[in-house]
PAZAPA-4460 file (N, C-alpha, C; in steps of 0.05 Angstrom, whole numbers, plus 32768, in hexadecimal, padded with zeros to 4 digits):
% residues 283
    n_x    n_y    n_z   ca_x   ca_y   ca_z    c_x    c_y    c_z   seq   type   mol
   8178   82C7   7F77   8160   82B6   7F7C   815C   82B3   7F9A     1      M     A
   8143   82B7   7FA2   813C   82B4   7FBE   813D   8297   7FC7     2      T     A
   814C   8292   7FDC   814F   8277   7FE5   8137   8270   7FF7     3      R     A
   812D   8258   7FF3   8115   824F   8001   811B   8234   800F     4      T     A
   8107   822B   801E   8108   8211   802A   80F8   81FE   8019     5      V     A
   8104   81E8   8011   80F6   81D4   8001   80E7   81C1   8014     6      A     A
   80CD   81BE   8010   80BD   81AA   801E   80BB   8192   800B     7      L     A
   80CB   817E   800F   80CC   8167   7FFD   80B8   8152   8006     8      V     A
   80A5   814D   7FF4   808F   813A   7FFA   8084   8130   7FE0     9      A     A
   8074   811A   7FE2   8068   810F   7FCA   804E   811D   7FC3    10      D     A
   8044   812D   7FD6   802B   813C   7FD0   8028   8153   7FE4    11      R     A
   8016   8165   7FDF   8010   817A   7FF2   7FF6   8173   7FFF    12      V     A
   7FF8   816A   8018   7FE0   8164   8028   7FD9   817B   803A    13      G     A
   7FC7   8176   804D   7FBE   818C   805F   7FD5   8197   806E    14      W     A
   7FE7   8186   8079   7FFD   8190   8089   8010   81A1   8078    15      E     A
   8017   8197   8060   802A   81A6   804F   801F   81C1   8047    16      E     A
   8006   81C2   803F   7FFA   81DC   8038   7FF9   81EF   8050    17      R     A
   7FF3   81E4   8067   7FF2   81F5   807F   800D   81FF   8086    18      H     A
   8022   81EF   8083   803D   81F8   8088   8046   820E   8075    19      L     A
   8040   820A   805C   8047   821E   8048   803A   8239   804D    20      I     A
   8020   8238   8053   8011   8251   8058   801A   825E   8072    21      D     A
   801E   824E   8087   8026   8259   80A1   8042   8266   809F    22      T     A
   8055   8258   8092   8070   8262   808F   8070   827D   8081    23      A     A
   805F   8281   806D   805F   829A   805F   8058   82B1   8072    24      A     A
   8048   82AC   8086   8041   82C1   8099   8057   82CA   80AB    25      G     A
   806D   82BB   80AD   8084   82C3   80BD   809C   82C9   80AB    26      I     A
   8097   82CC   8091   80AC   82D4   807F   80BE   82BD   8076    27      G     A
   80B5   82A4   8079   80C4   828D   8070   80B6   8281   8057    28      L     A
   80C6   827E   8042   80BA   8273   8029   80C0   8256   8027    29      H     A
   80AB   8245   8029   80AD   8229   8025   809E   8221   800C    30      I     A
   80AB   8211   7FFB   809E   8208   7FE3   809F   81E9   7FE1    31      E     A
   808A   81DE   7FD6   8089   81C1   7FD2   809B   81B9   7FBB    32      W     A
   80AB   81A4   7FC0   80BB   8197   7FAB   80B3   817A   7FAB    33      V     A
   80AA   8170   7F94   80A1   8155   7F91   80B8   8142   7F94    34      N     A
   80B6   812F   7FA7   80CD   811D   7FAC   80D1   8109   7F95    35      D     A
   80BF   8109   7F81   80C2   80F7   7F6A   80D0   8104   7F53    36      E     A
   80D9   811E   7F57   80E4   812D   7F40   8100   8137   7F44    37      S     A
   810F   812B   7F57   8129   8137   7F5F   8141   812B   7F50    38      L     A
   8140   8111   7F4B   8157   8103   7F3F   8171   810A   7F4C    39      A     A
   8172   8109   7F66   818A   8111   7F75   81A1   80FD   7F70    40      L     A
   81B9   8105   7F75   81D0   80F4   7F72   81E8   8104   7F6A    41      G     A
   81E5   811B   7F5C   81FC   812C   7F56   8207   8137   7F71    42      D     A
   8220   813D   7F71   822D   8143   7F8B   8221   815B   7F99    43      Q     A
   8217   816F   7F89   820D   8187   7F95   81EE   8187   7F9A    44      D     A
   81E1   8170   7F94   81C4   816F   7F97   81B7   8187   7F89    45      A     A
   81BD   818A   7F6F   81B5   81A2   7F60   8197   81A8   7F61    46      A     A
   8187   8193   7F63   816A   8197   7F63   8160   81A6   7F7C    47      A     A
   8171   81A6   7F91   8169   81B4   7FAA   817E   81C9   7FB3    48      L     A
   8192   81CE   7FA3   81A8   81DF   7FAB   819F   81FC   7FB0    49      R     A
   818A   8206   7FA3   8181   8221   7FA7   816F   8225   7FC0    50      D     A
   816C   8210   7FCF   815C   8211   7FE8   816D   8213   8000    51      H     A
   8164   8223   8013   8173   8227   802C   8173   820E   803D    52      A     A
   815E   81FE   803A   815B   81E6   804A   8147   81D4   803D    53      A     A
   8147   81BB   8045   8133   81A8   803B   8124   819C   8053    54      V     A
   8109   819E   8052   80F8   8193   8066   80EB   817A   8059    55      L     A
   80F3   8162   8063   80EB   8149   8057   80D1   8140   8063    56      V     A
   80BC   813E   8052   80A2   8134   805B   8097   811F   8048    57      R     A
   80A9   810F   803C   80A0   80F9   802B   8091   80E4   803C    58      S     A
   807A   80DC   8032   806B   80C7   8040   8078   80AB   803C    59      R     A
   8086   80A8   8027   8093   808E   8021   80A7   8087   8037    60      S     A
   80A8   806D   803D   80BB   8063   8051   80D6   805B   8045    61      Y     A
   80DB   8065   802D   80F6   8062   8021   8100   807D   8017    62      T     A
   80EF   808D   800C   80F8   80A6   7FFE   8105   80BA   8011    63      R     A
   80F9   80BE   8028   8102   80D3   803A   811F   80D0   8042    64      G     A
   8127   80B9   804B   8142   80B5   8054   8156   80B7   803D    65      G     A
   814E   80AD   8025   8160   80AE   800E   8165   80CB   8006    66      L     A
   8150   80DB   8005   8153   80F7   7FFD   8163   8106   8012    67      I     A
   815D   8101   802C   816C   810F   8041   8189   8108   8040    68      A     A
   8190   80F0   803A   81AC   80E8   8039   81BB   80F8   8024    69      T     A
   81AF   80FC   800D   81BD   810A   7FF7   81BD   8128   7FFB    70      L     A
   81A8   8133   8007   81A9   8150   800D   81BD   8157   8023    71      T     A
   81BF   8146   8037   81D3   814B   804C   81EF   8148   8040    72      E     A
   81F3   8135   802E   820D   8131   8022   8216   814A   8012    73      A     A
   8202   8158   8007   8207   8171   7FF8   8208   8189   800B    74      A     A
   8208   8184   8025   8209   8199   8039   81F2   81AD   8038    75      R     A
   81DB   81A3   8032   81C2   81B2   8033   81B4   81AB   804E    76      I     A
   81AC   81BF   805D   819F   81BB   8077   8186   81AA   8072    77      R     A
   8184   8193   8081   816F   8180   807C   8160   817B   8096    78      T     A
   8146   817D   8096   8135   8178   80AD   8120   8163   80A5    79      L     A
   811F   814D   80B4   8131   8145   80C9   814B   813A   80BD    80      N     A
   815E   8132   80CF   8177   8128   80C5   8173   810D   80B7    81      T     A
   8185   8107   80A6   8183   80ED   8097   8184   80D6   80AB    82      A     A
   8195   80D7   80BF   8197   80C0   80D2   817D   80BD   80E1    83      S     A
   8170   80D3   80E9   8157   80D1   80F7   8141   80C5   80E5    84      A     A
   8140   80CF   80CC   812B   80C5   80B9   812F   80A7   80B4    85      I     A
   8148   809F   80AF   814D   8082   80AB   8144   8071   80C2    86      H     A
   8149   807B   80DB   8141   806C   80F2   8123   806A   80F4    87      A     A
   8115   8080   80EF   80F8   8081   80F0   80EB   8070   80DB    88      C     A
   80F7   806E   80C4   80EC   805E   80AE   80EC   8040   80B3    89      E     A
   80FD   8038   80C6   8101   801B   80CB   80FB   8016   80E8    90      N     A
   80E4   8009   80EE   80DB   8005   810A   80F0   7FF4   8119    91      K     A
   80FD   7FE2   810C   8111   7FD1   811A   8129   7FE2   8122    92      L     A
   8134   7FF2   810F   814B   8003   8115   8144   8016   812C    93      T     A
   812D   8022   812B   8125   8036   813F   8124   8028   815B    94      L     A
   8117   8011   815C   8114   8004   8176   812F   7FFB   8181    95      R     A
   8140   7FF1   816F   815A   7FE8   8178   816A   8000   8184    96      A     A
   8169   8017   8176   8178   802E   8180   816C   8039   819A    97      Q     A
   8152   803A   819C   8146   8043   81B4   814B   8031   81CC    98      L     A
   8148   8017   81C7   814D   8004   81DD   816A   8005   81E7    99      R     A
   817D   8008   81D4   8199   8009   81DC   819E   8022   81ED   100      A     A
   818E   8037   81E9   8191   804F   81F9   8181   8050   8212   101      A     A
   8173   803A   8218   8163   8038   8230   8148   8044   822E   102      G     A
   813F   804A   8215   8124   8055   8211   8110   803D   820F   103      V     A
   80FB   803C   821E   80E9   8025   821E   80DA   8021   8203   104      P     A
   80DB   8009   81F9   80CC   8002   81E1   80BE   7FE7   81E6   105      V     A
   80A9   7FE0   81D7   809C   7FC6   81DB   80B0   7FAF   81D5   106      P     A
   80AB   7F99   81E3   80B9   7F81   81DB   80B1   7F7A   81BE   107      D     A
   80C4   7F6E   81B0   80BD   7F67   8194   80CF   7F51   818A   108      F     A
   80C7   7F44   8174   80D7   7F31   8166   80D6   7F38   8148   109      R     A
   80EE   7F36   813B   80EF   7F3A   811E   80E7   7F21   8110   110      L     A
   80D5   7F24   80FD   80CB   7F0D   80EE   80D2   7F10   80D0   111      V     A
   80E2   7EFE   80C6   80EA   7EFE   80AA   80E1   7EE5   809B   112      L     A
   80D5   7ED2   80AA   80CD   7EB9   809E   80B7   7EAC   80AF   113      S     A
   80AC   7E96   80A4   8098   7E88   80B4   80A4   7E7C   80CD   114      R     A
   80BC   7E72   80CC   80C9   7E67   80E4   80CD   7E7D   80F9   115      R     A
   80D6   7E95   80F0   80D8   7EAC   8102   80BD   7EB1   8110   116      D     A
   80A8   7EB0   8100   808D   7EB7   810A   8084   7EA3   811F   117      F     A
   8088   7E89   8119   8080   7E74   812C   8090   7E77   8146   118      E     A
   80AA   7E7C   8144   80BA   7E7F   815C   80B2   7E98   816C   119      K     A
   80AB   7EAE   815E   80A2   7EC6   816B   8089   7EC1   817B   120      A     A
   8077   7EB1   8170   805E   7EAC   817E   8061   7E9A   8197   121      L     A
   8077   7E8A   8198   807C   7E7B   81B0   8088   7E8D   81C6   122      T     A
   8097   7EA1   81BE   80A4   7EB2   81D1   8092   7ECA   81DA   123      E     A
   8080   7ED2   81C7   806D   7EE7   81CD   8051   7EDC   81C6   124      L     A
   8044   7ECE   81D8   802B   7EC1   81D1   8015   7ED5   81CA   125      P     A
   8002   7ECE   81B9   7FEC   7EE0   81B2   7FDC   7EE7   81CB   126      P     A
   7FCE   7EFF   81CB   7FCC   7F11   81B4   7FE5   7F21   81AF   127      P     A
   7FEC   7F23   8195   8004   7F33   818D   7FFC   7F44   8175   128      V     A
   800E   7F56   816F   800A   7F67   8158   8020   7F61   8144   129      V     A
   8018   7F5E   812B   802B   7F59   8114   802B   7F73   8104   130      L     A
   8043   7F7E   8100   8044   7F98   80F2   805D   7F98   80DF   131      K     A
   805B   7FA6   80C8   8072   7FA7   80B6   8088   7FB8   80C2   132      P     A
   80A1   7FB1   80BD   80B8   7FC1   80C5   80B7   7FDC   80B8   133      V     A
   80AF   7FDC   809E   80AE   7FF5   808F   8091   7FFB   8089   134      F     A
   8087   8012   8093   806C   801A   808E   8061   802B   80A4   135      G     A
   804A   8037   809F   803E   8049   80B3   8020   804B   80AF   136      G     A
   8014   805E   80BE   7FF8   8065   80BD   7FE6   804D   80C4   137      M     A
   7FF1   8039   80D3   7FE2   8022   80DC   7FDD   800E   80C6   138      G     A
   7FE9   8011   80AF   7FE4   7FFE   8099   7FF2   7FE4   809E   139      K     A
   7FE3   7FCE   8099   7FED   7FB2   809C   7FF5   7FAB   80B8   140      R     A
   7FEB   7FBB   80CC   7FF0   7FB4   80E8   7FD8   7FA2   80F0   141      V     A
   7FDF   7F89   80F9   7FCA   7F75   80FC   7FCB   7F6A   8119   142      T     A
   7FB3   7F69   8125   7FB1   7F5E   8140   7FAB   7F40   813D   143      L     A
   7FBC   7F2F   8149   7FB9   7F12   8148   7FB1   7F09   8164   144      L     A
   7F98   7F02   8166   7F8D   7EFB   8181   7F92   7EDF   8189   145      R     A
   7F97   7ECD   8176   7F9D   7EB1   817D   7FB0   7EA4   8169   146      D     A
   7FBD   7E8F   8171   7FD0   7E82   8160   7FC4   7E75   8147   147      A     A
   7FAB   7E6C   8149   7F9E   7E5F   8132   7F9C   7E72   811A   148      D     A
   7F92   7E89   811F   7F8E   7E9C   8109   7FA9   7EA9   8101   149      S     A
   7FBC   7EA9   8113   7FD6   7EB6   810D   7FE3   7EA9   80F4   150      A     A
   7FE3   7E8F   80F3   7FF0   7E81   80DC   7FE2   7E88   80C2   151      Q     A
   7FC8   7E8B   80C2   7FBA   7E92   80A9   7FC1   7EAF   80A1   152      S     A
   7FC3   7EC0   80B5   7FCA   7EDC   80AE   7FE6   7EDE   80A2   153      V     A
   7FF8   7ECE   80AC   8013   7ECF   80A2   8015   7EC6   8085   154      Y     A
   8001   7EB6   807C   8000   7EAF   8060   8001   7EC7   804E   155      D     A
   7FF3   7EDC   8057   7FF1   7EF5   8047   800C   7F03   8046   156      Y     A
   801B   7F02   805D   8035   7F0E   805D   8048   7F00   804A   157      V     A
   8047   7EE5   8049   8058   7ED6   8037   8051   7EDC   801A   158      E     A
   8039   7EE4   8014   8031   7EEA   7FF9   803A   7F05   7FEF   159      D     A
   8044   7F16   8001   804E   7F30   7FF9   8066   7F2D   7FE7   160      L     A
   8069   7F3F   7FD4   807C   7F3A   7FBF   8099   7F3C   7FC5   161      G     A
   80A1   7F49   7FDB   80BD   7F4E   7FE0   80C4   7F4C   7FFD   162      H     A
   80DC   7F43   8003   80E5   7F41   801F   80E3   7F5B   802E   163      G     A
   80E6   7F71   8020   80E3   7F8C   802D   80C7   7F8F   8039   164      F     A
   80B3   7F85   802B   8098   7F86   8035   8092   7F71   804A   165      E     A
   809F   7F5B   8048   809A   7F45   805A   80A6   7F49   8076   166      Q     A
   80BB   7F58   8078   80C9   7F5D   8092   80B5   7F68   80A6   167      A     A
   80B2   7F5B   80BC   809D   7F62   80CF   80A7   7F60   80EC   168      S     A
   8098   7F6D   80FE   809C   7F6A   811A   8084   7F5E   8127   169      L     A
   8089   7F4C   813B   8073   7F42   814C   8078   7F4F   8168   170      V     A
   8063   7F59   8174   8066   7F65   818E   804D   7F60   819E   171      E     A
   804F   7F61   81B9   8037   7F5D   81C9   8021   7F71   81C3   172      P     A
   8008   7F69   81C5   7FF2   7F7B   81C2   7FED   7F8A   81DC   173      Y     A
   7FF0   7FA4   81DA   7FEC   7FB6   81F1   7FCF   7FC0   81EF   174      L     A
   7FBE   7FB5   8200   7FA1   7FB6   81FB   7F93   7FD0   8205   175      A     A
   7FA2   7FE5   820B   7F94   7FFD   8215   7F83   800B   8201   176      S     A
   7F89   8007   81E7   7F7A   8015   81D2   7F80   8032   81CF   177      G     A
   7F94   803C   81DD   7F9B   8058   81DB   7FB9   805B   81D5   178      T     A
   7FC0   8072   81C9   7FDC   8079   81C6   7FDF   8097   81C9   179      S     A
   7FF7   80A0   81CF   7FFD   80BC   81D0   800E   80C4   81B8   180      L     A
   8006   80D9   81AA   8017   80E4   8195   8023   80FE   81A1   181      R     A
   803E   80FD   81A4   804D   8114   81AE   805A   8121   8196   182      C     A
   8052   813A   8191   805D   8148   817A   8074   815A   8184   183      F     A
   808C   8155   8179   80A3   8164   8182   80AE   8175   816B   184      T     A
   80B8   818D   8173   80C5   819F   8160   80DF   81A8   816D   185      V     A
   80F5   81A2   8161   810F   81A6   816E   8111   8193   8185   186      G     A
   8114   819D   819D   8113   818C   81B5   80FB   8191   81C7   187      R     A
   80E8   81A0   81BC   80D0   81A7   81CB   80B8   8196   81C3   188      E     A
   80AA   818C   81D6   8090   817E   81D1   807B   8193   81D0   189      T     A
   8070   8199   81B8   805E   81AF   81B5   8041   81A7   81B9   190      V     A
   803B   818D   81B6   801F   8184   81B9   801F   8166   81BE   191      A     A
   800C   815D   81CE   8008   8141   81D4   7FEA   813B   81D2   192      I     A
   7FE3   8127   81C2   7FC7   811F   81BF   7FC5   8101   81C5   193      A     A
   7FAF   80F9   81D2   7FA9   80DD   81D6   7F96   80D4   81C0   194      E     A
   7F9D   80BE   81B3   7F8B   80B2   819F   7F80   8098   81AA   195      F     A
   7F66   8095   81A7   7F58   807E   81B1   7F49   8070   819A   196      R     A
   7F4C   8056   8198   7F3E   8047   8183   7F20   804B   8186   197      S     A
   7F13   804B   816E   7EF6   8050   816E   7EE9   803A   815D   198      A     A
   7ED0   8034   8163   7EC2   8020   8154   7ECE   8004   8157   199      G     A
   7ED0   7FF6   8140   7EDA   7FDB   8141   7EF8   7FD9   813B   200      T     A
   7F05   7FF0   8135   7F21   7FEF   812E   7F31   7FF2   8148   201      D     A
   7F42   7FDF   814E   7F52   7FDF   8166   7F69   7FF2   8165   202      W     A
   7F71   7FFB   814E   7F89   800C   814B   7F82   8029   8153   203      R     A
   7F96   8037   815F   7F91   8052   8168   7FA0   8067   8158   204      S     A
   7FA9   805F   8140   7FB8   8072   812F   7FA8   808B   8129   205      N     A
   7FB6   80A2   8129   7FA9   80BB   8122   7F9F   80BA   8105   206      A     A
   7FAE   80AD   80F4   7FA7   80AC   80D7   7F8C   809D   80D3   207      A     A
   7F82   808E   80E6   7F6A   807F   80E3   7F51   808F   80EC   208      L     A
   7F56   80A7   80F5   7F3F   80B8   80FC   7F32   80B1   8116   209      G     A
   7F41   80A7   8129   7F35   809E   8143   7F32   80B6   8156   210      N     A
   7F25   80B1   816C   7F20   80C7   8180   7F3A   80D1   818C   211      R     A
   7F3A   80EB   8192   7F53   80F6   819D   7F4D   810C   81B1   212      N     A
   7F60   8112   81C3   7F5D   8128   81D5   7F79   8131   81DE   213      R     A
   7F7A   814A   81E6   7F94   8155   81F0   7F9A   8149   820C   214      A     A
   7FB4   8145   8211   7FBC   813D   822C   7FD4   814D   8234   215      V     A
   7FD8   8150   824E   7FEF   815E   8258   8006   814A   825D   216      D     A
   801E   8151   8257   8034   813E   825A   803A   813A   8278   217      P     A
   8040   8121   827F   8049   811C   829A   8068   8117   8299   218      D     A
   8075   8116   82B0   8092   8113   82B0   809C   80FB   82A1   219      P     A
   808D   80E5   82A2   8095   80CC   8294   8094   80D0   8276   220      E     A
   807F   80DD   826C   807E   80E3   8250   8095   80F4   8247   221      V     A
   809A   8109   8256   80B0   811B   824F   80CB   810C   824E   222      R     A
   80CF   80FB   8262   80E8   80EC   8263   80EB   80DA   824B   223      K     A
   80D5   80CD   8243   80D6   80BA   822C   80DB   80C9   8212   224      T     A
   80CD   80DF   820E   80D0   80EF   81F6   80ED   80FA   81F5   225      V     A
   80F7   8104   820C   8113   810E   820C   8126   80F8   8205   226      D     A
   8121   80DF   820D   8132   80C9   8206   8133   80C4   81E8   227      G     A
   811B   80C7   81DC   811A   80C3   81BE   812A   80D9   81B1   228      V     A
   8128   80F2   81BA   8136   8108   81AD   8154   8106   81B2   229      L     A
   815C   80FA   81C8   8179   80F6   81CD   8184   80E3   81B8   230      D     A
   8174   80D0   81AF   817D   80BC   819C   817C   80C7   817F   231      V     A
   8166   80D4   8178   8162   80DD   815D   816D   80F9   8157   232      L     A
   8170   8109   816C   8177   8125   8169   815E   8136   8167   233      G     A
   8161   8150   816B   8149   8162   8169   813D   8160   814D   234      P     A
   8123   8165   814B   8116   8164   8131   80F8   8166   8134   235      G     A
   80EB   8160   811E   80CD   8161   811C   80C4   8144   811B   236      I     A
   80B8   813B   8131   80B0   811F   8133   8094   811C   813F   237      Y     A
   8087   8106   8137   8070   80FD   8145   8077   80E4   8154   238      G     A
   8079   80E5   816E   8082   80CF   817F   806A   80C2   818C   239      I     A
   8066   80A8   8185   804E   809A   818F   8055   8088   81A6   240      D     A
   8047   808C   81BC   804B   807D   81D5   8033   806C   81DC   241      L     A
   8038   8054   81E7   8024   8043   81F2   8028   8042   8210   242      F     A
   8011   8043   821F   8013   803F   823C   8012   8022   8243   243      A     A
   8023   8019   8255   8023   7FFD   825E   8023   7FFD   827D   244      T     A
   801F   7FE7   828A   8020   7FE6   82A7   803B   7FEE   82B2   245      P     A
   8050   7FEC   82A1   806B   7FF3   82AA   8074   800F   82A1   246      D     A
   8061   801E   8295   8068   8038   828B   8065   803B   826D   247      G     A
   806C   8051   8262   8069   8056   8245   8080   8049   8235   248      Y     A
   8078   803F   821D   808C   8035   820A   8088   8044   81F0   249      V     A
   809D   8046   81E0   809D   8053   81C6   8094   803F   81B1   250      V     A
   807E   8044   81A5   8075   8032   8190   8083   8038   8176   251      N     A
   8083   8051   816D   8091   8059   8155   8095   8077   8155   252      E     A
   80A5   8081   8143   80AB   809D   813F   80A7   80A4   8122   253      V     A
   8097   80B8   811C   8093   80C0   8100   80A4   80D8   80FA   254      N     A
   80B4   80D7   80E5   80C6   80EC   80DE   80B8   8102   80CD   255      H     A
   80A1   80FC   80C2   8092   8110   80B3   8075   810F   80BC   256      A     A
   8070   8116   80D6   8057   8111   80E2   8040   8122   80D8   257      P     A
   8029   8116   80D4   8011   8125   80D0   800A   8133   80EA   258      A     A
   7FFC   814A   80E8   7FF6   8158   8102   7FDA   8164   8102   259      F     A
   7FCA   815E   80EE   7FAF   816A   80EE   7F9F   8161   8107   260      K     A
   7FA0   8147   810D   7F91   813C   8123   7F9B   8147   813E   261      A     A
   7FB6   8148   8141   7FC2   8152   815A   7FBB   8170   815D   262      V     A
   7FBD   817F   8148   7FB6   819C   814A   7F99   81A0   8151   263      A     A
   7F88   818F   8145   7F6B   8191   814B   7F65   818A   8168   264      S     A
   7F73   8176   8173   7F6D   816D   818E   7F78   8180   81A3   265      A     A
   7F8F   818D   819D   7F9D   819D   81B1   7F99   81BB   81AD   266      T     A
   7F92   81C4   8195   7F90   81E0   8190   7FAB   81ED   818C   267      G     A
   7FC0   81DE   818A   7FDB   81E9   8186   7FE0   81EE   8169   268      V     A
   7FEC   8205   8163   7FF2   820C   8147   800D   81FF   8140   269      D     A
   800C   81E6   8139   8024   81D6   8134   8032   81E0   811B   270      I     A
   8024   81E8   8107   8031   81F3   80EF   8042   820B   80F6   271      A     A
   8039   821C   8107   8049   8234   810F   8062   822B   811E   272      A     A
   8060   8218   8130   8077   820E   813E   808C   8202   812B   273      A     A
   8083   81F3   8118   8095   81E7   8104   80A2   81FD   80F3   274      V     A
   8092   8210   80EA   809C   8225   80D9   80B1   8236   80E7   275      A     A
   80AC   823C   8101   80C0   824B   8110   80DA   823B   8114   276      R     A
   80D7   8221   8118   80EF   8210   811C   80FF   820F   8102   277      Y     A
   80F2   820C   80EB   8100   820B   80D2   810E   8226   80CD   278      V     A
   8100   823C   80D3   810C   8256   80CF   8125   8259   80E0   279      Q     A
   8124   8250   80F9   813B   8252   810B   8152   8241   8101   280      E     A
   814C   8229   80F7   8160   8217   80EE   816D   8220   80D4   281      E     A
   8160   8231   80C5   816B   823A   80AB   8174   8257   80AC   282      T     A
   8172   8264   80C3   817A   8280   80C5   8197   8284   80C6   283      G     A
***
């Protein structure tokens, strides 16, 4: 049986289809494996044993790390590593690890209750951003411009069904309206795009379809990205930076990053870079 690379994801989106098609052109066979159909847990990870490697692109903020943990335990090459995916899935874990390594991150407070929230607002006065510890694509990220409305907004957090969903971070609002998405493959930054909020939406996430343009990396950006890679290890990441008066800070790192917007803004064939990296890592 020909051994292939399993692209583990909940669906085949633009990025996954582009990766599969591009890999075929360099002699690498990548096939989609639905992350809902594996039932992993046997010692040999039989559902994935016939694959030379596993490329984890689950959008879920729980599935990716769980699957990577079991495939690594079965000694199947896993991209990215389980430890890196677990860190990226949890904004608090990631920020704690980066800060301990001297990589700049925004100031923040962990909020697990109304009392936490009120204390956070005294230490970090509005405007602030309230965001879930687990989540991405800008979902449930809320700008709180004043203390009066903040309490009403937190009512909605309290109504969420589980503590997993309620766990949040409060951080200062960095009002530039722009962010940098640095796309890394291995230890190389292959593309950088600036995303700027458009219309009435203050968020600059690529997933929200905001304006973007290619930018050249400066030494500070390279140093910050290298610091992230020193912590997480080489891999395929979307590293999001915010500019502040004191320099760049790392907002978050995506372990299964979308790249359609970055590729469009920069003209870089990101799928080819990823396919070559996977081929090298499985050769």
